[in-house]
Every structure is written in structure tokens, then in C-alpha cells.
GUTOR-586865 format. One line per 2 residues: number of its first residue (from 1); their letters; for each residue x, y, z of C-alpha. Coordinates in nm, 4 decimals. Example, Ala and Ser with C-alpha at 12.3 -4.5 7.8 and 13.67 -1.06 7.14 Angstrom:
1 = AS = 1.2300,-0.4500,0.7800; 1.3670,-0.1060,0.7140
This chain:
1 = MK = -35.2601,12.1013,-6.6664; -35.2070,12.4724,-6.6782
3 = IS = -34.9962,12.5573,-6.9826; -34.8384,12.8955,-7.0566
5 = FL = -34.6815,12.9980,-7.3881; -34.4209,13.2777,-7.3841
7 = IH = -34.4022,13.4523,-7.7219; -34.2168,13.7557,-7.8607
9 = NA = -34.5138,13.9607,-7.9865; -34.8519,13.7935,-8.0255
11 = YG = -34.9908,14.1090,-8.1849; -34.7887,14.0811,-8.5059
13 = IG = -34.7999,13.8454,-8.8043; -34.5907,13.5348,-8.8594
15 = GT = -34.5704,13.1577,-8.8581; -34.4708,13.1300,-8.4916
17 = IT = -34.7756,13.3306,-8.3859; -35.0036,13.1222,-8.6066
19 = TT = -34.8777,12.7872,-8.4833; -34.8751,12.9039,-8.1189
21 = FN = -35.2366,13.0165,-8.1427; -35.3287,12.6907,-8.3205
23 = LA = -35.1709,12.4670,-8.0561; -35.2901,12.6796,-7.7655
25 = GA = -35.6460,12.6764,-7.8972; -35.6477,12.3003,-7.9476
27 = LT = -35.5104,12.2411,-7.5965; -35.7947,12.4396,-7.4347
29 = ER = -36.0265,12.1432,-7.4810; -35.8657,11.9703,-7.1813
31 = HD = -35.6280,12.2262,-7.0287; -35.6062,12.5798,-6.8906
33 = VE = -35.4030,12.7750,-7.1479; -35.2602,13.1255,-7.1695
35 = VV = -35.0366,13.3074,-7.4163; -34.8017,13.5635,-7.2648
37 = SV = -34.6689,13.8170,-7.5140; -34.3482,13.9932,-7.4133
39 = LR = -34.4329,14.2922,-7.6334; -34.7551,14.4574,-7.7430
41 = HR = -34.7812,14.7381,-7.9961; -35.1544,14.7543,-8.0820
43 = EH = -35.4976,14.7161,-7.9238; -35.6000,14.3910,-8.0943
45 = PN = -35.3855,14.1098,-8.2351; -35.3691,14.0687,-8.6128
47 = LT = -35.4550,13.7014,-8.5689; -35.7407,13.5965,-8.3430
49 = PH = -35.6665,13.3393,-8.0702; -35.9227,13.0845,-7.9533
51 = PD = -36.1736,13.2543,-7.7190; -36.0709,13.0228,-7.4329
53 = VR = -35.7037,13.1209,-7.4610; -35.6128,13.4078,-7.2288
55 = LR = -35.3790,13.6621,-7.3872; -35.1768,13.9145,-7.1903
57 = AL = -34.8671,14.1271,-7.2479; -34.5681,14.2083,-7.0289
59 = VD = -34.4549,14.5341,-7.1945; -34.7027,14.7587,-7.3752
61 = LR = -34.4998,14.9630,-7.6221; -34.7876,15.2050,-7.6720
63 = RE = -34.7254,15.3365,-7.3192; -34.3817,15.2075,-7.2218
65 = KD = -34.1691,15.2574,-7.5319; -33.9792,15.5400,-7.3596
67 = HP = -33.9517,15.3716,-7.0193; -33.5982,15.4360,-6.8830
69 = LH = -33.5277,15.0635,-6.8460; -33.6386,15.0004,-7.2031
71 = RR = -33.3564,15.2233,-7.3242; -33.0967,14.9910,-7.1723
73 = PA = -32.9960,14.6720,-7.3587; -33.1103,14.3343,-7.2322
75 = RV = -32.8685,14.1338,-7.0188; -33.0455,13.7959,-7.0025
77 = FP = -33.1821,13.7779,-7.3566; -32.8736,13.6673,-7.5583
79 = SA = -32.7029,13.9421,-7.7575; -32.6481,13.7051,-8.0529
81 = EY = -33.0247,13.6529,-8.0914; -33.1829,13.8255,-8.3918
83 = RH = -33.4408,14.0106,-8.1817; -33.1973,14.1360,-7.9148
85 = HQ = -33.2342,14.4999,-8.0225; -33.6034,14.4824,-7.9263
87 = YS = -33.5284,14.3580,-7.5750; -33.4114,14.5579,-7.2774
89 = EL = -33.3610,14.5616,-6.9029; -33.7360,14.6227,-6.8823
91 = TD = -33.8185,14.3038,-7.0744; -33.5583,14.1159,-6.8679
93 = QR = -33.7321,14.2354,-6.5515; -34.0890,14.1646,-6.6679
95 = IA = -34.0049,13.8162,-6.8001; -33.8290,13.7289,-6.4726
97 = EY = -34.1307,13.8478,-6.2707; -34.3704,13.6489,-6.4910
99 = LE = -34.1667,13.3293,-6.4565; -34.1196,13.3699,-6.0823
101 = GT = -34.4898,13.4198,-6.0253; -34.6364,13.1696,-6.2715
103 = DA = -34.8602,12.8927,-6.1435; -34.8371,12.7017,-6.4714
105 = DV = -34.7352,12.3366,-6.4763; -34.5680,12.3804,-6.8143
107 = VI = -34.4142,12.6944,-6.9663; -34.3262,12.6883,-7.3366
109 = GT = -34.0746,12.9289,-7.4887; -34.1181,13.0000,-7.8585
111 = RP = -33.7834,13.1463,-7.9709; -33.4192,13.0971,-7.8669
113 = GL = -33.3867,13.4108,-7.6530; -33.7054,13.3326,-7.4624
115 = NV = -33.5945,12.9719,-7.4177; -33.2801,13.1080,-7.2498
117 = HL = -33.4963,13.3101,-7.0075; -33.7043,13.0014,-6.9414
119 = AL = -33.4018,12.7778,-6.8835; -33.2284,13.0214,-6.6490
121 = QA = -33.5175,13.1817,-6.4622; -33.8149,12.9447,-6.4370
123 = PQ = -33.8627,12.7912,-6.0911; -33.7807,12.4248,-6.0395
125 = RV = -34.1483,12.3316,-6.0001; -34.2187,12.4297,-6.3636
127 = VR = -34.1612,12.2036,-6.6639; -33.9534,12.4045,-6.9126
129 = VG = -34.0211,12.3366,-7.2793; -33.8167,12.5191,-7.5410
131 = QE = -33.9518,12.5319,-7.8962; -33.7265,12.5762,-8.1992
133 = HL = -33.9209,12.7343,-8.4833; -33.6086,12.7951,-8.6934
135 = TL = -33.3199,12.5473,-8.7185; -32.9989,12.4913,-8.5262
137 = DN = -32.7824,12.5367,-8.8359; -32.9477,12.8714,-8.9078
139 = HS = -32.8170,13.0173,-8.5801; -32.4802,13.1897,-8.5575
141 = PA = -32.1916,13.0174,-8.3747; -32.2223,13.2777,-8.0986
143 = LR = -32.5922,13.2028,-8.0477; -32.5367,12.8266,-8.0593
145 = TA = -32.2719,12.8677,-7.7882; -32.5164,13.0641,-7.5698
147 = LR = -32.7918,12.8073,-7.6286; -32.5597,12.5169,-7.5528
149 = RA = -32.4905,12.6627,-7.2087; -32.8510,12.7487,-7.1216
151 = YR = -33.0495,12.4687,-7.2848; -32.9051,12.2060,-7.0490
153 = RL = -33.1540,12.3342,-6.7913; -33.4570,12.2690,-7.0130
155 = DV = -33.6718,11.9596,-6.9665; -33.7836,11.9271,-7.3286
157 = LT = -33.6716,12.0815,-7.6564; -33.8975,12.0480,-7.9587
159 = TV = -33.8154,12.1137,-8.3227; -34.0575,12.1281,-8.6153
161 = TE = -33.8764,11.8639,-8.8252; -33.7024,11.5326,-8.7624
163 = AD = -33.3982,11.6634,-8.9491; -33.3512,11.9482,-8.7032
165 = AG = -33.4133,11.7242,-8.4021; -33.1341,11.5040,-8.5346
167 = AY = -32.9074,11.8065,-8.5693; -32.9680,11.9043,-8.2067
169 = RR = -32.8952,11.5516,-8.0854; -32.5713,11.5305,-8.2848
171 = KM = -32.4333,11.8785,-8.2363; -32.5523,11.9935,-7.8932
173 = RL = -32.4571,11.8171,-7.5704; -32.7801,11.8390,-7.3706
175 = PG = -32.7718,11.5558,-7.1143; -33.1128,11.4926,-6.9571
177 = VR = -33.2979,11.7069,-7.2122; -33.5555,11.5299,-7.4232
179 = VE = -33.5265,11.6396,-7.7870; -33.8216,11.5524,-8.0078
181 = AL = -33.9782,11.6727,-8.3338; -34.3240,11.8248,-8.2858
183 = PN = -34.4613,11.9521,-8.6169; -34.6829,12.2553,-8.6443
185 = SV = -35.0541,12.1894,-8.6758; -35.3133,12.3457,-8.9037
187 = PD = -35.6815,12.3604,-8.8029; -35.9259,12.1325,-8.9802
189 = PV = -36.0734,12.3102,-9.2863; -36.4333,12.4226,-9.2661
191 = LP = -36.4774,12.4805,-9.6407; -36.4907,12.2160,-9.9153
193 = AA = -36.1493,12.1481,-10.0689; -36.0513,12.3077,-10.3987
195 = DG = -36.1545,12.1012,-10.7019; -35.8541,12.1902,-10.9161
197 = SA = -36.0532,12.3659,-11.1872; -35.9589,12.7288,-11.1114
199 = KI = -35.6773,12.8723,-11.3211; -35.5123,13.0259,-11.0186
201 = VI = -35.1789,12.9695,-10.8420; -35.1631,13.0992,-10.4844
203 = AA = -34.8679,13.1989,-10.2656; -34.8948,13.3447,-9.9160
205 = GR = -34.6778,13.4659,-9.6304; -34.4524,13.7501,-9.5237
207 = LV = -34.3113,13.9427,-9.8194; -33.9465,13.9208,-9.7116
209 = PV = -33.6326,13.8339,-9.9139; -33.5830,13.4787,-9.7840
211 = KR = -33.9288,13.3768,-9.9090; -33.8245,13.4534,-10.2692
213 = YD = -34.1553,13.5719,-10.4091; -33.9468,13.7320,-10.6821
215 = LI = -33.8540,13.3836,-10.7999; -34.2194,13.2780,-10.8097
217 = VE = -34.3058,13.5861,-11.0172; -34.0164,13.5201,-11.2542
219 = AF = -34.1157,13.1552,-11.2886; -34.4755,13.2512,-11.3531
221 = SQ = -34.3700,13.4499,-11.6597; -34.3021,13.1079,-11.8190
223 = VV = -34.6585,13.0062,-11.7351; -34.8100,13.3218,-11.8833
225 = AE = -34.6164,13.2756,-12.2080; -34.7970,12.9436,-12.2601
227 = YP = -35.1183,12.9926,-12.0582; -35.2088,13.3649,-12.0498
229 = DW = -35.5430,13.2914,-11.8818; -35.3766,13.1734,-11.5568
231 = QL = -35.3286,13.4015,-11.2542; -35.0815,13.4176,-10.9661
233 = RI = -35.2196,13.5662,-10.6450; -34.9727,13.6592,-10.3703
235 = YG = -35.1123,13.7184,-10.0202; -34.9218,13.8970,-9.7444
237 = KG = -34.7365,14.2148,-9.6685; -34.3766,14.3096,-9.5996
239 = EE = -34.0663,14.4900,-9.7125; -34.0561,14.3259,-10.0567
241 = QD = -34.3936,14.4589,-10.1673; -34.2667,14.7592,-10.3664
243 = RL = -33.9906,14.5557,-10.5315; -34.2382,14.2856,-10.6315
245 = RA = -34.4749,14.5434,-10.7759; -34.1899,14.6875,-10.9829
247 = QI = -34.0919,14.3392,-11.1016; -34.4481,14.2654,-11.2090
249 = ET = -34.4522,14.5892,-11.4096; -34.1121,14.5198,-11.5671
251 = LG = -34.2186,14.1703,-11.6770; -34.5519,14.2988,-11.8092
253 = LW = -34.7483,14.0667,-11.5789; -34.9959,14.3231,-11.4458
255 = NN = -35.2911,14.1239,-11.5881; -35.1715,13.7948,-11.4412
257 = VF = -34.9913,13.8542,-11.1098; -35.1699,14.0263,-10.8231
259 = LM = -35.0476,14.1392,-10.4804; -35.3580,14.0736,-10.2728
261 = GS = -35.2499,14.2071,-9.9327; -35.3098,14.0122,-9.6117
263 = AS = -35.6013,13.7753,-9.5603; -35.6970,13.6037,-9.2362
265 = PM = -35.8037,13.3324,-9.2301; -35.6428,13.2206,-9.5552
267 = EA = -35.8607,12.9128,-9.6044; -36.1224,13.1019,-9.8060
269 = EW = -35.8460,13.2146,-10.0444; -35.6616,12.8813,-10.0748
271 = VK = -35.9771,12.7028,-10.1920; -36.0095,12.9512,-10.4798
273 = GS = -35.6861,12.8200,-10.6294; -35.5623,12.4991,-10.7896
275 = IG = -35.1883,12.5071,-10.7088; -34.9909,12.6412,-10.4131
277 = AT = -34.6422,12.7882,-10.4513; -34.3525,12.8571,-10.2139
279 = AS = -33.9937,12.9307,-10.3147; -33.8050,12.9945,-9.9905
281 = DF = -33.4284,12.9672,-9.9663; -33.4786,12.8433,-9.6103
283 = EP = -33.7948,12.7088,-9.4467; -33.7809,12.5517,-9.0985
285 = FG = -34.1279,12.4017,-9.1465; -34.3684,12.5460,-9.4037
287 = MT = -34.7043,12.6337,-9.2510; -34.8379,12.7696,-9.5785
289 = IV = -34.7515,12.4410,-9.7515; -34.9643,12.2472,-9.5043
291 = EA = -35.2444,12.5049,-9.5189; -35.2588,12.4802,-9.8977
293 = MR = -35.2478,12.1001,-9.8948; -35.5238,12.0757,-9.6349
295 = CG = -35.7357,12.2887,-9.8714; -35.6767,12.0525,-10.1646
297 = LP = -35.3883,12.2224,-10.3451; -35.0768,12.0392,-10.4633
299 = VV = -34.7789,12.2617,-10.3813; -34.4736,12.3433,-10.5897
301 = ST = -34.1885,12.4254,-10.3513; -33.8148,12.4651,-10.3416
303 = DC = -33.6474,12.1739,-10.1632; -33.4843,12.3958,-9.9021
305 = PY = -33.3804,12.2977,-9.5491; -33.5747,12.1475,-9.3812
307 = GP = -33.9509,12.1636,-9.3897; -34.0735,12.1152,-9.7468
309 = GE = -33.9004,11.7805,-9.7950; -34.0695,11.6401,-9.4815
311 = II = -34.4138,11.7649,-9.5890; -34.4323,11.7161,-9.9666
313 = KD = -34.4061,11.3737,-10.1311; -34.2511,11.4754,-10.4608
315 = GE = -34.4664,11.3688,-10.7556; -34.7523,11.2507,-10.5324
317 = DG = -34.8982,11.5591,-10.3627; -34.6702,11.8319,-10.4994
319 = RL = -34.3338,11.9031,-10.6556; -33.9923,11.9797,-10.5067
321 = VP = -33.7428,12.1766,-10.7168; -33.3870,12.3023,-10.6538
323 = VG = -33.3481,12.6180,-10.4455; -33.3114,12.9357,-10.6514
325 = DS = -33.3941,12.7750,-10.9875; -33.6733,12.9784,-11.1465
327 = RA = -33.6723,12.7736,-11.4671; -33.7209,12.4484,-11.2764
329 = FG = -33.9920,12.6149,-11.0693; -34.1740,12.7348,-11.3808
331 = AA = -34.1418,12.3909,-11.5399; -34.2947,12.2268,-11.2314
333 = LL = -34.5874,12.4692,-11.2391; -34.6406,12.3969,-11.6074
335 = EL = -34.6412,12.0203,-11.5424; -34.9465,12.0626,-11.3209
337 = IR = -35.1139,12.3262,-11.5356; -35.0921,12.1170,-11.8524
339 = DD = -35.2378,11.8028,-11.6929; -35.5794,11.8660,-11.5358
341 = ER = -35.6237,11.5073,-11.4181; -35.2824,11.4877,-11.2561
343 = RR = -35.3383,11.8202,-11.0807; -35.6707,11.7029,-10.9368
345 = RM = -35.5250,11.3663,-10.8357; -35.2357,11.5343,-10.6562
347 = GT = -35.4776,11.7741,-10.4854; -35.6740,11.4790,-10.3470
349 = AA = -35.3494,11.3191,-10.2277; -35.2463,11.6477,-10.0663
351 = VE = -35.5602,11.6507,-9.8507; -35.5023,11.2916,-9.7414
353 = HA = -35.1290,11.3244,-9.6701; -35.1660,11.6526,-9.4796
355 = RR = -35.4030,11.4970,-9.2249; -35.0994,11.4107,-9.0115
357 = FA = -35.0672,11.7845,-8.9406; -35.4261,11.8136,-8.8149
359 = PG = -35.4625,11.9361,-8.4562; -35.5640,11.5916,-8.3265
361 = PV = -35.2383,11.4007,-8.3875; -35.0153,11.6986,-8.3052
363 = VA = -35.2003,11.7869,-7.9841; -35.1946,11.4225,-7.8721
365 = QA = -34.8171,11.4167,-7.9180; -34.7765,11.7495,-7.7340
367 = ER = -34.9926,11.6305,-7.4437; -34.7908,11.3110,-7.4145
369 = LF = -34.4660,11.5083,-7.4090; -34.5924,11.7517,-7.1457
371 = EE = -34.7517,11.4860,-6.9255; -34.4404,11.2692,-6.9280
373 = AV = -34.2221,11.5715,-6.8520; -34.4477,11.6719,-6.5596
375 = AA = -34.4377,11.3165,-6.4248; -34.0589,11.3096,-6.4582
377 = RN = -34.0252,11.6465,-6.2839; -34.2528,11.5342,-5.9980
379 = SG = -34.0467,11.2185,-5.9497; -33.7210,11.4093,-5.9404
381 = RR = -33.6143,11.3244,-6.2956; -33.6076,11.5444,-6.6056
383 = GG = -33.7583,11.5311,-6.9498; -33.9236,11.1904,-6.9327
385 = PG = -33.8338,10.8894,-7.1494; -33.6319,10.9258,-7.4647
387 = RA = -33.3573,11.1507,-7.3345; -33.1178,11.2601,-7.6033
389 = GT = -32.7690,11.3981,-7.6309; -32.5479,11.1520,-7.4414
391 = SH = -32.4745,10.9126,-7.7295; -32.3167,11.1837,-7.9427
393 = AL = -32.0876,11.3355,-7.6792; -31.7673,11.3395,-7.8838
395 = IS = -31.9398,11.4773,-8.1949; -32.1228,11.7455,-7.9985
397 = RG = -31.8024,11.8497,-7.8200; -31.6380,11.9005,-8.1581
399 = HA = -31.9243,12.1226,-8.2747; -31.9144,12.3132,-7.9450
401 = AR = -31.5421,12.3810,-7.9828; -31.5859,12.5045,-8.3404
403 = DL = -31.8771,12.7317,-8.2454; -31.6799,12.8740,-7.9529
405 = AH = -31.3803,12.9418,-8.1766; -31.5961,13.1103,-8.4424
407 = AA = -31.7736,13.3197,-8.1793; -31.4421,13.4283,-8.0251
409 = AS = -31.2992,13.5181,-8.3664; -31.6088,13.7210,-8.4546
411 = GA = -31.5886,13.9058,-8.1247; -31.2190,13.9849,-8.1770
413 = LR = -31.2900,14.1118,-8.5292; -31.5621,14.3440,-8.4017
415 = TV = -31.3220,14.4791,-8.1381; -31.0562,14.5486,-8.4029
417 = RK = -31.3080,14.7250,-8.6267; -31.4273,14.9432,-8.3404
419 = GR = -31.0660,15.0350,-8.2629; -31.0130,15.1573,-8.6197
421 = R = -31.3043,15.3974,-8.6122
């Protein structure tokens, strides 16, 4: 098969880029694969795709930032989508041209707005796969209403957790669309797993408010009070960096907590630690959790919706604590720090349990989904076996009505506010 991924900006940093590159690279073993980036802002991507994956961009912001059409707001990309301000009539035009001219058997959208383009503009010969890297409940009522209208024209919709797949089946009426959980994959490690002896806790990802690195730092102050020879290393960059640095200074943790900047690949850094840490308020999947576990680290995580609870087996390969509770987080870290044998045992379990997120099982599932969808499309059907959405019609209609009402009320409120200015 020829498979094409459509992504927002493959030249940036983020979990969607990582998992897209991972899956695309693994699929090249038996398929012709390309990644099409709507936007490009630099010469080389921050993350390196597999050498057999072709990468191209539709709009190069280095040369086309001031294009007249790029100054006009997008009409196809939904206005309720978070990234709408980065889209324009130019991106609408380029995406439409790409979809019209593609010779791919399968095109995969990687965010809601791009899934809408795919659903509305891809030719009938193409299998349309929408990926949900966030969660349905995280979207606004206005966006859910827009998705409900467009997504009916998809063949397949994948989520990264079973919980979110269930939410889509219950709350969205998508007759003929196959809805299935397809977890993110993490490449097989090339380095020996951590042995649990290093006195280092590691956290990694974008330094943004929802990831709550401030909570990890606060919790680690409990660790330092009892074990001053332990370190916390935080990898990544983002808007929270200055605030985290100030917090570290205020708490007097400059000898124990270090902002390490970005590292790619992270495997060489994970194996230097003994415990992984993530404290998000919201985590659709949790790529860094799987990365840490595959490198032999038990992970302490908040039990936020939805990813961590489907990855970590609490007490076996890591710990789950309530969202926003720094004392509980610190206590969970101390449990593992105080007990060397338990920490090593949980690290071994983490490696074993995380194998289900290796490329092999995930790619096999993706190939099955795509092949069945292609066969269904060629025979005049859609989606393949396991269609979802029809058994929850009454429930989904109720959710649709509520979302529509909320969206209408929000629109009316914005109109009133504009009138008062």
C-alpha cells in the first residue's frame, strides 16, 4: 500500500510528531510511506524521520508567511479547532490540491482540523483514516459539533486509548465509521535497560502548564528533605521554563533539580535514571511513560484522563496518584526511593509490560485496519468489520443536541460581547 500521513507541522516538537514518525518508519518495511506537513518553518525537522519516509511540506512559512492568501482565515479548517489561527485560505487551497492529487491508498489525518479536510475533500478512491491524539471530551462543544458533521465521511477513526474509543462510540453518531483504539508505539530500545541503581528521577516533554512540571518540582522537595543525594532531571523546552527555574530557586533545589533542555533521542537519558515522573492534568496517551518503561524505569504518574491508567499497572510497574496532589506524588516517589529491591523489580516489570507498545504489535494492528478498510472501500463498503456508532443512537443524539446548544449559546455570547465594545 501507499500510505500518506497529513500532519500540522512535522518540523516542530511534540508527541503527535514523534508517534507519526514512529509509525511511518515502522510501516516502511512493507509499504510506501510519506509524511506531508501542512506547515514548515525551518530547514530540518527537530526530530529525524526514518530515511525511507519521504517528508514534504505544503506551505513553507520561511517564504510564504506573507502570502496574500495566508492573511485570510481558513474556511475549511474548523474555526473551533485550537490551531485555526495558524491556518488560512492558502492552507485550505494547498491541502485540497494535495488530497485531490494524491495517489495514496490510505491517507491518515493526525488532528481534528486535518481530519475534517480529509473527510470533506479526499477523493472516493482513498481510504480516509482520522486519528485522535487528544480526547473527545477535551474538545469544545462547537468543535465536537463540527466533527460530528464531518467525521461521518471517514472510513476509520482511531483513538489512542480504549476509554476514548468508547467515548466516541457512545457520544458521536458515526454510522459506517469504524472506531478503534490504536495505541502509540515506541521503538525498540537499543541500549541496555536501566538497572535502578542511579539516584536520578527523570521527567521529559514540553514545558507547558498542563504537564505540571511545577508539581513534580514541588513533590521532589519532599524527596530532597529525606534523600539530599537524589536528583530530578527535567528534559524539554517550552513556556514554563522561566517559571520552573524561579521555582527551583525559591525552593532552594538548585543542587538537586536540573532543567536539561531538549534531548533527542531520549533513550540515552532515560537509562541514566531509576524512576520516571509525569504529573499531567490531562494526558490522552503518555508517550514519555511508555518510553521510560521500555528503558526499565517504573513511572510515578498522576491518574489523569485517559492514558496513564491504561499504561501503568499501579503497584506493579509504577504508581498512579491523584491529579494535582503534590504530597501524594512525593510520597509515591519516596516509596520507590526507599526500597531499592522494589524499585528494581518494578523496573523489570515495566520493560515486560511495555512490550505491547513495541512497533511490532502496533504496526500489525494498523496494517490490519488499513487493509480491511481498503478491501471494504474496493467492495463498495466502508470501514471494514467492526463498525461502530449505530447501537448508541439515542445516547449520541442526546450528546449532539447538548453540544449544539452549548455551541449556539457560546456564539450568541460572543456576539453580545462584540456589540458592547
